[in-house]
C-alpha positions, -999 to 999 in steps of 0.1 A, spaced: 142 -400 791 174 -386 774 193 -357 788 183 -336 758 147 -332 772 159 -311 802 145 -276 804 166 -251 823 165 -213 827 200 -210 812 190 -225 778 208 -209 749 178 -205 728 177 -232 700 214 -236 699 230 -270 697 260 -281 716 283 -304 697 307 -325 718 335 -330 692 366 -351 689 395 -326 691 409 -341 659 379 -329 639 366 -300 660 380 -273 638 365 -288 607 331 -291 625 333 -254 635 343 -244 600 313 -263 585 289 -248 611 301 -213 603 299 -218 566 264 -231 569 254 -206 595 242 -233 619 233 -224 655 261 -246 668 286 -243 696 315 -268 693 329 -282 726 361 -302 718 375 -330 739 412 -336 740 424 -351 707 449 -373 726 419 -393 738 424 -412 705 454 -428 721 432 -439 750 400 -449 732 388 -468 763 383 -433 779 363 -417 751 328 -429 761 332 -417 797 346 -383 786 317 -378 762 292 -388 788 306 -363 813 306 -334 788 271 -342 776 259 -340 812 277 -307 817 262 -292 786 226 -306 785 212 -281 811 224 -251 790 214 -261 755 183 -270 736 200 -301 721 233 -319 724 250 -340 696 282 -359 694 308 -354 667 327 -386 671 327 -418 650 331 -450 670 369 -442 672 380 -475 687 354 -476 716 340 -509 702 304 -498 708 309 -482 742 302 -447 728 271 -460 711 259 -473 745 264 -439 760 247 -421 732 217 -444 733 214 -441 771 215 -403 769 195 -400 737 221 -380 718 230 -388 682 266 -392 670 283 -391 636 283 -424 616 313 -446 608 341 -463 626 367 -435 625 374 -400 613 390 -413 581 356 -425 569 341 -392 578 364 -375 553 369 -401 526 338 -423 529 336 -460 538 340 -474 503 370 -452 495 387 -462 527 380 -499 521 395 -496 486 426 -478 499 432 -505 525 425 -534 501 449 -519 476 476 -517 503 468 -531 537 500 -515 550 486 -480 547 491 -454 575 465 -426 571 469 -390 579 443 -362 582 453 -326 583 451 -326 621 473 -357 624 498 -344 599 502 -311 617 502 -327 652 522 -358 643 552 -350 664 532 -345 696 504 -370 691 525 -399 676 562 -394 680 562 -381 716 533 -404 726 551 -435 714 584 -423 729 601 -422 695 617 -389 704 635 -407 732 639 -442 716 640 -437 678 652 -473 674 616 -484 682 603 -469 649 604 -501 630 587 -520 658 557 -497 655 558 -490 617 577 -519 601 545 -534 586 534 -502 569 543 -496 533 530 -461 526 514 -430 541 482 -416 526 473 -381 535 436 -374 532 438 -337 527 410 -315 538 428 -283 530 459 -291 510 479 -260 518 517 -258 515 520 -257 553 500 -289 559 516 -306 529 550 -299 544 538 -313 578 525 -345 560 559 -349 543 577 -346 577 554 -371 592 560 -396 564 597 -390 567 597 -395 604 585 -431 598 605 -436 566 576 -441 542 565 -426 509 537 -401 510 506 -401 487 481 -373 487 444 -376 482 423 -345 483 393 -355 503 379 -321 514 353 -319 541 321 -323 520 313 -358 534 318 -345 569 294 -316 561 267 -340 549 271 -362 580 269 -331 602 237 -319 584 221 -353 592 234 -353 627 220 -319 635 187 -327 619 186 -358 641 195 -338 672 167 -313 664 141 -339 656 149 -363 685 133 -360 719 106 -335 707 
């Protein structure tokens, strides 16, 4: 029996708790608001992406925390480098997750990402979140603020940066340009939007409503 079948006095009606990767949580919340879905987004720290071996356990803990208070729980993560560990958790707890291997596929689609990487295998990909958080989530995490000479060790095999823009504002574009400049690569912009994420979320929430009934 999955955790979603719990019945507790503190249930929040028919609301769905979405345990979300911090890197896409704002987009998930934006879509839910736009579609007027009964969803509460509970983000996990985005820096877990730098420690993907910890993602499955963190998701499992949060699902257990939320399940007694919600009618349903769903997981807004792709596999994100867990190599199936997250799928094992989701199967054991009977909670659905978003499809795909990473957040890039959620925004651009599997075929588009495959084409981008086949055209230039040395492609470093940015989302809006990664562009705006690049200094903290990449530069500081890799120690490049302290040891800038390591830049080529980390990024020497890359040839370009592609920004998959969800909201191509001047502010985020400037952040993407700074990120590309920090690793010394040219920047290309592709307006991906969040429509594919919205479709995936619609299926996810339908799954979370239908499962365990």
